[in-house]
All heavy atoms as TSV, in Angstrom:
chain	resi	resn	atom	element	x	y	z
A	1	MET	N	N	73.084	118.959	69.529
A	1	MET	CA	C	72.443	117.698	69.687
A	1	MET	C	C	72.546	116.910	68.342
A	1	MET	O	O	72.425	117.436	67.313
A	1	MET	CB	C	70.946	117.877	69.960
A	1	MET	CG	C	70.209	116.596	70.005
A	1	MET	SD	S	68.508	116.675	70.738
A	1	MET	CE	C	67.680	117.696	69.608
A	2	GLU	N	N	72.923	115.616	68.447
A	2	GLU	CA	C	73.130	114.816	67.323
A	2	GLU	C	C	71.767	114.350	66.737
A	2	GLU	O	O	70.864	113.890	67.428
A	2	GLU	CB	C	73.947	113.603	67.708
A	2	GLU	CG	C	74.276	112.665	66.482
A	2	GLU	CD	C	75.127	111.476	66.918
A	2	GLU	OE1	O	75.853	111.584	67.918
A	2	GLU	OE2	O	74.912	110.435	66.273
A	3	ASN	N	N	71.630	114.505	65.417
A	3	ASN	CA	C	70.338	114.091	64.775
A	3	ASN	C	C	70.611	112.756	64.081
A	3	ASN	O	O	71.275	112.708	63.053
A	3	ASN	CB	C	69.917	115.114	63.795
A	3	ASN	CG	C	68.537	114.859	63.252
A	3	ASN	OD1	O	67.799	114.066	63.763
A	3	ASN	ND2	N	68.122	115.565	62.210
A	4	ARG	N	N	70.064	111.681	64.654
A	4	ARG	CA	C	70.254	110.334	64.055
A	4	ARG	C	C	68.929	109.618	63.965
A	4	ARG	O	O	68.069	109.887	64.831
A	4	ARG	CB	C	71.290	109.543	64.832
A	4	ARG	CG	C	70.918	109.258	66.258
A	4	ARG	CD	C	72.057	108.629	66.970
A	4	ARG	NE	N	71.660	108.537	68.432
A	4	ARG	CZ	C	71.365	107.392	69.064
A	4	ARG	NH1	N	71.486	106.284	68.356
A	4	ARG	NH2	N	71.042	107.348	70.248
A	5	MET	N	N	68.849	108.684	63.038
A	5	MET	CA	C	67.598	107.914	62.900
A	5	MET	C	C	67.935	106.503	63.493
A	5	MET	O	O	68.980	105.959	63.309
A	5	MET	CB	C	67.294	107.802	61.437
A	5	MET	CG	C	66.859	109.167	60.874
A	5	MET	SD	S	66.574	109.089	59.117
A	5	MET	CE	C	65.014	108.336	59.110
A	6	VAL	N	N	66.891	105.960	64.184
A	6	VAL	CA	C	66.971	104.597	64.671
A	6	VAL	C	C	65.830	103.769	64.053
A	6	VAL	O	O	64.678	104.135	64.194
A	6	VAL	CB	C	66.810	104.667	66.265
A	6	VAL	CG1	C	66.833	103.175	66.789
A	6	VAL	CG2	C	67.874	105.493	66.894
A	7	TYR	N	N	66.200	102.766	63.364
A	7	TYR	CA	C	65.244	101.828	62.768
A	7	TYR	C	C	64.473	101.102	63.830
A	7	TYR	O	O	65.103	100.428	64.690
A	7	TYR	CB	C	65.889	100.930	61.752
A	7	TYR	CG	C	64.932	99.883	61.143
A	7	TYR	CD1	C	64.082	100.304	60.147
A	7	TYR	CD2	C	64.856	98.594	61.654
A	7	TYR	CE1	C	63.200	99.402	59.560
A	7	TYR	CE2	C	63.979	97.718	61.105
A	7	TYR	CZ	C	63.090	98.089	60.076
A	7	TYR	OH	O	62.261	97.145	59.566
A	8	LEU	N	N	63.168	101.066	63.832
A	8	LEU	CA	C	62.338	100.355	64.758
A	8	LEU	C	C	61.651	99.106	64.114
A	8	LEU	O	O	61.752	98.021	64.650
A	8	LEU	CB	C	61.290	101.208	65.426
A	8	LEU	CG	C	61.867	102.333	66.250
A	8	LEU	CD1	C	60.717	103.194	66.795
A	8	LEU	CD2	C	62.736	101.850	67.370
A	9	ASP	N	N	61.011	99.311	62.985
A	9	ASP	CA	C	60.306	98.111	62.380
A	9	ASP	C	C	59.671	98.624	61.110
A	9	ASP	O	O	59.690	99.848	60.782
A	9	ASP	CB	C	59.235	97.621	63.324
A	9	ASP	CG	C	58.936	96.111	63.064
A	9	ASP	OD1	O	59.301	95.650	61.967
A	9	ASP	OD2	O	58.352	95.452	63.945
A	10	THR	N	N	59.097	97.757	60.329
A	10	THR	CA	C	58.366	98.077	59.080
A	10	THR	C	C	56.935	97.700	59.195
A	10	THR	O	O	56.624	96.572	59.731
A	10	THR	CB	C	58.990	97.326	57.880
A	10	THR	OG1	O	60.420	97.647	57.780
A	10	THR	CG2	C	58.272	97.627	56.551
A	11	TYR	N	N	56.004	98.549	58.770
A	11	TYR	CA	C	54.589	98.324	58.900
A	11	TYR	C	C	53.873	98.695	57.656
A	11	TYR	O	O	54.398	99.520	56.872
A	11	TYR	CB	C	53.943	99.124	60.043
A	11	TYR	CG	C	54.382	98.688	61.382
A	11	TYR	CD1	C	55.462	99.328	62.004
A	11	TYR	CD2	C	53.720	97.706	62.094
A	11	TYR	CE1	C	55.875	98.900	63.250
A	11	TYR	CE2	C	54.129	97.270	63.306
A	11	TYR	CZ	C	55.265	97.889	63.955
A	11	TYR	OH	O	55.650	97.484	65.139
A	12	VAL	N	N	52.763	98.015	57.321
A	12	VAL	CA	C	51.996	98.251	56.126
A	12	VAL	C	C	50.991	99.361	56.347
A	12	VAL	O	O	50.439	99.457	57.400
A	12	VAL	CB	C	51.222	96.911	55.767
A	12	VAL	CG1	C	50.288	97.180	54.589
A	12	VAL	CG2	C	52.199	95.801	55.400
A	13	LEU	N	N	50.873	100.253	55.326
A	13	LEU	CA	C	49.856	101.271	55.441
A	13	LEU	C	C	48.458	100.575	55.247
A	13	LEU	O	O	48.210	99.919	54.284
A	13	LEU	CB	C	50.063	102.315	54.314
A	13	LEU	CG	C	49.062	103.418	54.202
A	13	LEU	CD1	C	49.123	104.337	55.454
A	13	LEU	CD2	C	49.364	104.291	52.960
A	14	GLN	N	N	47.595	100.773	56.262
A	14	GLN	CA	C	46.313	100.090	56.258
A	14	GLN	C	C	45.362	100.761	55.214
A	14	GLN	O	O	45.619	101.869	54.778
A	14	GLN	CB	C	45.703	100.163	57.633
A	14	GLN	CG	C	46.506	99.520	58.696
A	14	GLN	CD	C	46.694	98.022	58.546
A	14	GLN	OE1	O	45.715	97.343	58.245
A	14	GLN	NE2	N	47.879	97.513	58.649
A	15	GLN	N	N	44.264	100.074	54.857
A	15	GLN	CA	C	43.286	100.602	53.855
A	15	GLN	C	C	42.710	101.960	54.372
A	15	GLN	O	O	42.416	102.764	53.530
A	15	GLN	CB	C	42.151	99.602	53.627
A	15	GLN	CG	C	42.609	98.394	52.893
A	15	GLN	CD	C	42.930	98.628	51.446
A	15	GLN	OE1	O	42.317	99.532	50.854
A	15	GLN	NE2	N	43.894	97.933	50.868
A	16	ASP	N	N	42.528	102.100	55.670
A	16	ASP	CA	C	41.902	103.316	56.207
A	16	ASP	C	C	43.044	104.361	56.535
A	16	ASP	O	O	42.749	105.230	57.300
A	16	ASP	CB	C	41.061	103.055	57.415
A	16	ASP	CG	C	41.833	102.379	58.548
A	16	ASP	OD1	O	43.050	102.176	58.377
A	16	ASP	OD2	O	41.226	102.099	59.566
A	17	MET	N	N	44.256	104.189	55.992
A	17	MET	CA	C	45.382	105.091	56.124
A	17	MET	C	C	46.077	105.099	57.492
A	17	MET	O	O	46.896	105.946	57.750
A	17	MET	CB	C	44.948	106.566	55.794
A	17	MET	CG	C	44.356	106.682	54.388
A	17	MET	SD	S	45.600	106.380	53.105
A	17	MET	CE	C	46.698	107.735	53.358
A	18	ARG	N	N	45.810	104.115	58.339
A	18	ARG	CA	C	46.527	104.030	59.607
A	18	ARG	C	C	47.871	103.332	59.438
A	18	ARG	O	O	48.052	102.497	58.577
A	18	ARG	CB	C	45.666	103.201	60.604
A	18	ARG	CG	C	44.438	103.876	61.099
A	18	ARG	CD	C	43.667	103.031	62.105
A	18	ARG	NE	N	43.212	101.889	61.368
A	18	ARG	CZ	C	43.181	100.638	61.903
A	18	ARG	NH1	N	43.579	100.402	63.106
A	18	ARG	NH2	N	42.731	99.646	61.173
A	19	ILE	N	N	48.731	103.649	60.339
A	19	ILE	CA	C	50.076	103.079	60.400
A	19	ILE	C	C	50.232	102.642	61.905
A	19	ILE	O	O	50.110	103.499	62.779
A	19	ILE	CB	C	51.209	103.941	60.005
A	19	ILE	CG1	C	51.078	104.400	58.538
A	19	ILE	CG2	C	52.546	103.296	60.185
A	19	ILE	CD1	C	52.043	105.474	58.142
A	20	ARG	N	N	50.543	101.370	62.128
A	20	ARG	CA	C	50.787	100.974	63.516
A	20	ARG	C	C	52.116	101.477	63.937
A	20	ARG	O	O	53.098	101.464	63.172
A	20	ARG	CB	C	50.794	99.465	63.597
A	20	ARG	CG	C	49.481	98.811	63.462
A	20	ARG	CD	C	49.557	97.395	63.754
A	20	ARG	NE	N	49.779	97.213	65.225
A	20	ARG	CZ	C	49.151	96.293	65.944
A	20	ARG	NH1	N	48.286	95.474	65.320
A	20	ARG	NH2	N	49.372	96.206	67.233
A	21	LEU	N	N	52.229	101.885	65.140
A	21	LEU	CA	C	53.485	102.410	65.718
A	21	LEU	C	C	54.058	101.368	66.596
A	21	LEU	O	O	53.341	100.692	67.366
A	21	LEU	CB	C	53.314	103.752	66.453
A	21	LEU	CG	C	52.827	104.894	65.576
A	21	LEU	CD1	C	52.550	106.124	66.508
A	21	LEU	CD2	C	53.830	105.233	64.537
A	22	PRO	N	N	55.376	101.244	66.620
A	22	PRO	CA	C	56.008	100.237	67.542
A	22	PRO	C	C	55.763	100.471	68.963
A	22	PRO	O	O	55.712	101.689	69.404
A	22	PRO	CB	C	57.495	100.302	67.211
A	22	PRO	CG	C	57.594	101.030	65.921
A	22	PRO	CD	C	56.342	101.884	65.781
A	23	LYS	N	N	55.587	99.486	69.818
A	23	LYS	CA	C	55.297	99.687	71.210
A	23	LYS	C	C	56.502	100.374	71.901
A	23	LYS	O	O	56.321	101.029	72.927
A	23	LYS	CB	C	55.069	98.362	71.896
A	23	LYS	CG	C	53.717	97.764	71.520
A	23	LYS	CD	C	53.490	96.429	72.199
A	23	LYS	CE	C	52.189	95.843	71.798
A	23	LYS	NZ	N	51.937	94.506	72.401
A	24	SER	N	N	57.683	100.252	71.341
A	24	SER	CA	C	58.890	100.867	71.978
A	24	SER	C	C	58.762	102.405	72.017
A	24	SER	O	O	59.442	103.020	72.818
A	24	SER	CB	C	60.156	100.481	71.223
A	24	SER	OG	O	60.103	100.878	69.887
A	25	ILE	N	N	57.871	103.032	71.250
A	25	ILE	CA	C	57.761	104.487	71.358
A	25	ILE	C	C	57.162	104.920	72.691
A	25	ILE	O	O	57.429	106.021	73.128
A	25	ILE	CB	C	56.967	105.106	70.167
A	25	ILE	CG1	C	55.511	104.744	70.180
A	25	ILE	CG2	C	57.552	104.825	68.844
A	25	ILE	CD1	C	54.564	105.621	69.459
A	26	LEU	N	N	56.342	104.041	73.258
A	26	LEU	CA	C	55.779	104.390	74.565
A	26	LEU	C	C	56.883	104.605	75.648
A	26	LEU	O	O	56.798	105.592	76.343
A	26	LEU	CB	C	54.790	103.282	75.035
A	26	LEU	CG	C	53.622	102.945	74.122
A	26	LEU	CD1	C	52.844	101.818	74.612
A	26	LEU	CD2	C	52.730	104.231	74.022
A	27	ALA	N	N	57.790	103.732	75.676
A	27	ALA	CA	C	58.859	103.896	76.644
A	27	ALA	C	C	59.897	104.935	76.210
A	27	ALA	O	O	60.338	105.727	77.011
A	27	ALA	CB	C	59.550	102.538	76.848
A	28	ASN	N	N	60.291	104.937	74.967
A	28	ASN	CA	C	61.382	105.804	74.513
A	28	ASN	C	C	60.982	107.263	74.415
A	28	ASN	O	O	61.779	108.139	74.566
A	28	ASN	CB	C	61.932	105.337	73.177
A	28	ASN	CG	C	62.721	103.990	73.327
A	28	ASN	OD1	O	63.428	103.792	74.243
A	28	ASN	ND2	N	62.418	103.094	72.434
A	29	LEU	N	N	59.690	107.529	74.113
A	29	LEU	CA	C	59.254	108.936	73.970
A	29	LEU	C	C	58.392	109.412	75.077
A	29	LEU	O	O	58.005	110.516	75.136
A	29	LEU	CB	C	58.461	109.084	72.676
A	29	LEU	CG	C	59.297	108.875	71.352
A	29	LEU	CD1	C	58.351	109.074	70.151
A	29	LEU	CD2	C	60.485	109.858	71.307
A	30	GLY	N	N	57.990	108.455	75.948
A	30	GLY	CA	C	57.051	108.767	77.060
A	30	GLY	C	C	55.651	109.123	76.521
A	30	GLY	O	O	54.922	109.872	77.120
A	31	ALA	N	N	55.307	108.466	75.449
A	31	ALA	CA	C	53.976	108.658	74.847
A	31	ALA	C	C	52.973	107.785	75.544
A	31	ALA	O	O	53.308	106.771	76.143
A	31	ALA	CB	C	54.058	108.281	73.338
A	32	GLU	N	N	51.683	108.235	75.525
A	32	GLU	CA	C	50.628	107.511	76.197
A	32	GLU	C	C	49.563	107.185	75.084
A	32	GLU	O	O	49.164	108.018	74.329
A	32	GLU	CB	C	49.933	108.356	77.243
A	32	GLU	CG	C	50.868	108.707	78.397
A	32	GLU	CD	C	50.156	109.518	79.426
A	32	GLU	OE1	O	49.079	109.129	79.895
A	32	GLU	OE2	O	50.700	110.604	79.769
A	33	LYS	N	N	49.071	105.939	75.094
A	33	LYS	CA	C	48.067	105.504	74.097
A	33	LYS	C	C	46.824	106.382	74.335
A	33	LYS	O	O	46.327	106.535	75.436
A	33	LYS	CB	C	47.668	104.062	74.329
A	33	LYS	CG	C	48.742	103.102	73.955
A	33	LYS	CD	C	48.225	101.653	74.189
A	33	LYS	CE	C	49.284	100.605	74.120
A	33	LYS	NZ	N	48.748	99.343	74.399
A	34	GLY	N	N	46.205	106.865	73.289
A	34	GLY	CA	C	44.953	107.591	73.330
A	34	GLY	C	C	45.062	108.950	73.875
A	34	GLY	O	O	44.105	109.733	73.960
A	35	VAL	N	N	46.268	109.394	74.247
A	35	VAL	CA	C	46.490	110.747	74.808
A	35	VAL	C	C	47.498	111.509	73.984
A	35	VAL	O	O	47.214	112.719	73.682
A	35	VAL	CB	C	46.966	110.632	76.337
A	35	VAL	CG1	C	47.309	111.972	76.850
A	35	VAL	CG2	C	45.983	109.859	77.132
A	36	SER	N	N	48.660	110.962	73.749
A	36	SER	CA	C	49.728	111.716	73.052
A	36	SER	C	C	49.366	112.081	71.627
A	36	SER	O	O	48.740	111.292	70.946
A	36	SER	CB	C	50.985	110.876	73.106
A	36	SER	OG	O	51.408	110.598	74.424
A	37	LYS	N	N	49.837	113.249	71.207
A	37	LYS	CA	C	49.680	113.653	69.876
A	37	LYS	C	C	50.997	113.827	69.177
A	37	LYS	O	O	51.994	114.157	69.811
A	37	LYS	CB	C	48.999	115.069	69.847
A	37	LYS	CG	C	47.551	114.990	70.349
A	37	LYS	CD	C	46.919	116.371	70.245
A	37	LYS	CE	C	45.487	116.381	70.764
A	37	LYS	NZ	N	44.824	117.655	70.646
A	38	PHE	N	N	51.041	113.577	67.839
A	38	PHE	CA	C	52.213	113.683	67.089
A	38	PHE	C	C	52.054	114.689	66.016
A	38	PHE	O	O	50.992	114.768	65.368
A	38	PHE	CB	C	52.586	112.309	66.477
A	38	PHE	CG	C	53.113	111.302	67.469
A	38	PHE	CD1	C	52.275	110.527	68.141
A	38	PHE	CD2	C	54.452	111.215	67.619
A	38	PHE	CE1	C	52.730	109.571	69.073
A	38	PHE	CE2	C	54.953	110.288	68.569
A	38	PHE	CZ	C	54.079	109.533	69.279
A	39	ASP	N	N	53.066	115.502	65.823
A	39	ASP	CA	C	53.063	116.446	64.640
A	39	ASP	C	C	53.648	115.629	63.459
A	39	ASP	O	O	54.671	114.911	63.663
A	39	ASP	CB	C	53.973	117.634	64.942
A	39	ASP	CG	C	53.435	118.452	66.102
A	39	ASP	OD1	O	52.166	118.512	66.254
A	39	ASP	OD2	O	54.253	119.089	66.811
A	40	VAL	N	N	53.093	115.776	62.300
A	40	VAL	CA	C	53.524	114.971	61.107
A	40	VAL	C	C	54.170	115.942	60.123
A	40	VAL	O	O	53.572	116.956	59.747
A	40	VAL	CB	C	52.364	114.286	60.457
A	40	VAL	CG1	C	52.790	113.456	59.274
A	40	VAL	CG2	C	51.621	113.399	61.493
A	41	TYR	N	N	55.360	115.650	59.737
A	41	TYR	CA	C	56.138	116.446	58.735
A	41	TYR	C	C	56.471	115.586	57.525
A	41	TYR	O	O	56.636	114.367	57.626
A	41	TYR	CB	C	57.419	116.954	59.374
A	41	TYR	CG	C	57.291	117.890	60.524
A	41	TYR	CD1	C	57.149	117.391	61.798
A	41	TYR	CD2	C	57.122	119.256	60.325
A	41	TYR	CE1	C	57.000	118.217	62.903
A	41	TYR	CE2	C	56.954	120.105	61.409
A	41	TYR	CZ	C	56.895	119.550	62.725
A	41	TYR	OH	O	56.708	120.371	63.751
A	42	LEU	N	N	56.559	116.193	56.358
A	42	LEU	CA	C	56.945	115.539	55.139
A	42	LEU	C	C	58.233	116.123	54.657
A	42	LEU	O	O	58.396	117.270	54.427
A	42	LEU	CB	C	55.884	115.752	54.076
A	42	LEU	CG	C	56.206	115.200	52.666
A	42	LEU	CD1	C	56.330	113.721	52.681
A	42	LEU	CD2	C	55.136	115.655	51.676
A	43	GLY	N	N	59.188	115.189	54.464
A	43	GLY	CA	C	60.441	115.507	53.846
A	43	GLY	C	C	60.305	115.155	52.339
A	43	GLY	O	O	60.506	114.056	51.930
A	44	ALA	N	N	59.755	116.101	51.537
A	44	ALA	CA	C	59.356	115.810	50.170
A	44	ALA	C	C	60.516	115.345	49.336
A	44	ALA	O	O	60.386	114.364	48.576
A	44	ALA	CB	C	58.751	117.021	49.558
A	45	GLY	N	N	61.677	115.924	49.488
A	45	GLY	CA	C	62.829	115.589	48.635
A	45	GLY	C	C	63.293	114.196	48.955
A	45	GLY	O	O	63.738	113.474	48.061
A	46	SER	N	N	63.286	113.774	50.206
A	46	SER	CA	C	63.776	112.463	50.618
A	46	SER	C	C	62.681	111.423	50.792
A	46	SER	O	O	62.988	110.304	51.197
A	46	SER	CB	C	64.545	112.658	51.928
A	46	SER	OG	O	63.683	113.154	52.967
A	47	LYS	N	N	61.408	111.871	50.540
A	47	LYS	CA	C	60.239	110.900	50.712
A	47	LYS	C	C	60.223	110.301	52.094
A	47	LYS	O	O	60.091	109.099	52.245
A	47	LYS	CB	C	60.253	109.839	49.632
A	47	LYS	CG	C	60.094	110.368	48.219
A	47	LYS	CD	C	59.971	109.304	47.252
A	47	LYS	CE	C	59.725	109.831	45.886
A	47	LYS	NZ	N	59.529	108.822	44.879
A	48	GLU	N	N	60.304	111.164	53.143
A	48	GLU	CA	C	60.304	110.743	54.499
A	48	GLU	C	C	59.075	111.372	55.188
A	48	GLU	O	O	58.760	112.535	54.960
A	48	GLU	CB	C	61.523	111.211	55.212
A	48	GLU	CG	C	62.833	110.529	54.725
A	48	GLU	CD	C	64.025	111.067	55.517
A	48	GLU	OE1	O	64.139	112.290	55.647
A	48	GLU	OE2	O	64.797	110.267	55.953
A	49	LEU	N	N	58.489	110.557	56.085
A	49	LEU	CA	C	57.501	111.092	57.045
A	49	LEU	C	C	58.167	111.225	58.418
A	49	LEU	O	O	58.840	110.236	58.822
A	49	LEU	CB	C	56.271	110.133	57.160
A	49	LEU	CG	C	55.271	110.224	56.046
A	49	LEU	CD1	C	54.211	109.173	56.302
A	49	LEU	CD2	C	54.684	111.563	55.928
A	50	ILE	N	N	58.017	112.280	59.064
A	50	ILE	CA	C	58.652	112.479	60.374
A	50	ILE	C	C	57.574	112.758	61.363
A	50	ILE	O	O	56.700	113.613	61.156
A	50	ILE	CB	C	59.613	113.622	60.312
A	50	ILE	CG1	C	60.717	113.391	59.270
A	50	ILE	CG2	C	60.212	113.985	61.661
A	50	ILE	CD1	C	61.183	114.533	58.463
A	51	LEU	N	N	57.566	111.930	62.477
A	51	LEU	CA	C	56.570	112.156	63.541
A	51	LEU	C	C	57.295	112.714	64.761
A	51	LEU	O	O	58.260	112.109	65.111
A	51	LEU	CB	C	55.931	110.822	63.941
A	51	LEU	CG	C	55.158	110.106	62.833
A	51	LEU	CD1	C	54.667	108.744	63.366
A	51	LEU	CD2	C	53.972	110.936	62.371
A	52	ARG	N	N	56.815	113.824	65.216
A	52	ARG	CA	C	57.406	114.404	66.497
A	52	ARG	C	C	56.354	114.478	67.522
A	52	ARG	O	O	55.221	114.964	67.265
A	52	ARG	CB	C	57.994	115.768	66.164
A	52	ARG	CG	C	59.182	115.720	65.269
A	52	ARG	CD	C	59.900	117.055	65.342
A	52	ARG	NE	N	61.139	116.914	64.538
A	52	ARG	CZ	C	61.472	117.793	63.603
A	52	ARG	NH1	N	60.758	118.870	63.423
A	52	ARG	NH2	N	62.537	117.605	62.916
A	53	LEU	N	N	56.682	114.053	68.705
A	53	LEU	CA	C	55.786	114.112	69.850
A	53	LEU	C	C	55.459	115.595	70.124
A	53	LEU	O	O	56.376	116.454	70.254
A	53	LEU	CB	C	56.406	113.515	71.087
A	53	LEU	CG	C	55.496	113.244	72.298
A	53	LEU	CD1	C	54.351	112.404	71.957
A	53	LEU	CD2	C	56.289	112.658	73.375
A	54	ASN	N	N	54.176	115.953	70.157
A	54	ASN	CA	C	53.711	117.331	70.372
A	54	ASN	C	C	53.718	117.507	71.902
A	54	ASN	O	O	53.022	116.839	72.650
A	54	ASN	CB	C	52.302	117.452	69.874
A	54	ASN	CG	C	51.800	118.856	70.071
A	54	ASN	OD1	O	51.823	119.432	71.127
A	54	ASN	ND2	N	51.221	119.415	69.008
A	55	ASN	N	N	54.587	118.488	72.310
A	55	ASN	CA	C	54.677	118.783	73.760
A	55	ASN	C	C	54.047	120.101	74.129
A	55	ASN	O	O	54.281	120.643	75.227
A	55	ASN	CB	C	56.217	118.842	74.123
A	55	ASN	CG	C	56.857	117.480	74.041
A	55	ASN	OD1	O	56.250	116.465	74.535
A	55	ASN	ND2	N	58.041	117.375	73.552
A	56	ASP	N	N	53.179	120.664	73.230
A	56	ASP	CA	C	52.532	121.892	73.527
A	56	ASP	C	C	51.425	121.643	74.522
A	56	ASP	O	O	50.478	120.931	74.245
A	56	ASP	CB	C	51.963	122.460	72.250
A	56	ASP	CG	C	51.417	123.893	72.400
A	56	ASP	OD1	O	51.301	124.364	73.578
A	56	ASP	OD2	O	51.069	124.536	71.366
A	57	PRO	N	N	51.528	122.223	75.735
A	57	PRO	CA	C	50.482	121.965	76.731
A	57	PRO	C	C	49.040	122.458	76.369
A	57	PRO	O	O	48.082	121.915	76.856
A	57	PRO	CB	C	50.932	122.770	77.948
A	57	PRO	CG	C	52.053	123.633	77.486
A	57	PRO	CD	C	52.524	123.120	76.173
A	58	GLU	N	N	48.937	123.361	75.417
A	58	GLU	CA	C	47.630	123.812	74.953
A	58	GLU	C	C	46.921	122.841	74.026
A	58	GLU	O	O	45.788	122.879	73.869
A	58	GLU	CB	C	47.788	125.205	74.318
A	58	GLU	CG	C	48.200	126.316	75.247
A	58	GLU	CD	C	48.196	127.662	74.623
A	58	GLU	OE1	O	47.626	127.807	73.507
A	58	GLU	OE2	O	48.828	128.583	75.148
A	59	ASP	N	N	47.689	121.958	73.425
A	59	ASP	CA	C	47.175	120.935	72.542
A	59	ASP	C	C	46.729	119.665	73.271
A	59	ASP	O	O	46.216	118.743	72.646
A	59	ASP	CB	C	48.155	120.577	71.470
A	59	ASP	CG	C	48.217	121.622	70.389
A	59	ASP	OD1	O	47.309	122.441	70.298
A	59	ASP	OD2	O	49.202	121.635	69.618
A	60	LYS	N	N	46.901	119.607	74.570
A	60	LYS	CA	C	46.541	118.375	75.306
A	60	LYS	C	C	45.183	118.461	75.844
A	60	LYS	O	O	44.552	119.416	76.012
A	60	LYS	CB	C	47.545	118.104	76.415
A	60	LYS	CG	C	48.912	117.775	75.795
A	60	LYS	CD	C	49.892	117.332	76.881
A	60	LYS	CE	C	51.188	116.934	76.202
A	60	LYS	NZ	N	52.142	116.480	77.065
């Protein structure tokens, strides 16, 4: 599987540490507002945050 990044948009980190996610993730990842969970990873060397849709049925 090819690992590529697709730029969606740029958002400001809010005072309460929230980041708005683009609406396109709902369609492209099959995510649901208020239901879907994301695993958060840090690429320390590259200063990247990686969000992966959590598909573990026990976490839902």
